[in-house]
C-alpha positions, 0 to 999 in steps of 0.5 A: 078505812075506805071511808077515812080515805075518802074523807081525807081526799075530799078535804085535800080537794077542798083545800086545793080548791080553796087555795085556788080561790084565795090570793093575797095582794101585797102593798107593793103590787096591783092585783089583776083578776082575769076572767077567760082572758079579759080583765075582770077586776083590778085590786088596788088595796092590799089584803086577802081576796077571793076569785073563781078557781082556774080556768074561770079566773086567774090573777097576775100582779103588777108592781106599783112602786116607783120604778127607775129606767136607765139609758142602756145604749151609747148611740151618739146624738147630734147637737145644733152645731152637728157635734156628736155627743153621748148622754146618759139619762134616767127616768122615774116612772110608775104604773098608775092605771093597771087596766090601761097599762095591760091593754096598751102596753103589756102585762109586766113592767119590762114591756113598759120599760122597753117602750118608754126607753124608745120614747124618751130617747126620741124625745132627747134626740129631738131636743138635743138637735135644737141645742148646742153643746154649751147649752147642754152643759149650762143651766139650760139643761134643766129646761131641756129635761123639762121639755123632754118630760113634757114630750114623754108625758104627751106620748104616754097620755095620748090617744091610747094612754099607757096608764103610767106616770112619768115623775122625773127625767134627768141627764146624768152625763153629757160627753163627746164621742171617743174620737172627739173627746180625744181631739178635745183633750189634745187641744186642751193639752196644747192650750195648757202647754201654751199658757205654761210656756207663756208664763215661763217666758214671762217669769224668765223675763221678770227674773232677768229684769230683777237680776239686772236691777240687783246688779245695778244696785250692787254696782251703785252701792259698791261705787258709793262705798268706794267713794266714801272710803276714799273720801274718809281715807283722804281725810285721814291722810290729810289729818295724818299729814297735818299731825306729822307736819305739826310734829316736825314743826315743833322738833324736827330732829326728834321727829326725824329720829322717831321716824327712823326708829319706826323705819327700823322696826318695820324693816327688821320685824323678822329675824329672817329679814335680810337687807344689803346696804352700805352703812357708811354711805346710807343715811338710813343708819344715821340714827344708829351711828348717833349722828342724829338724836334728840339730845344732840339736836337740843345741844 
């Protein structure tokens, strides 16, 4: 029984020793083997690897994927015309030389991100000091990002290389600080109101001009129509007078009798009409009394 226990314990110890000597490097990582605190080997290819058991050798891992560093502070920067602006940016970077990275930066990605953040911010501050706000918002922003990338690469590849590659540097936002932004918005609002009032004034003036022209045309049209109507009316009255004169000239008595009948029809059109006239002294009733008739005139 003791022999079986000894064998089982021996196997457990052997397995523990073997597990401490074997390690797997993922395809997304670098494997760094340390021997008594010094870098012994850097494993780039993924797979199963061997090392001495601790404390003789230890292993740590560093991410070799493309990493993103976003700006974290909102400290304003001064432009060439001394305007305070806030920018948001990001950097795409990766660890290319693990040995140099560990010696000069740190043993994890956070150490590199912290130092890279400081370098990138200083580079942006230096380049923004040379440019105006207009240039930051124009196509020259591409040149700014290229210059910042060049400065950052010069820093990480200097006398003590960081062992990193900076792939890209990008600006995502450029804005004034809150106090200036509010002032800019107020100026923009005032300018828009000024333009709106100017357009309203121009529109009102054009409206008055159109209405005045329409009134003038209406008056001209009414006057011309009245003139034409009076002309037509005059021609009609002249034609009627001519016809009446011609009728009177042919048979004056009959024309007088006909006009008397027409006058009676007009005067007594309604039963309720009342006329107070002396029949004996008025010529209005001559036709009724028989003093004037077509027959008598012909006789």
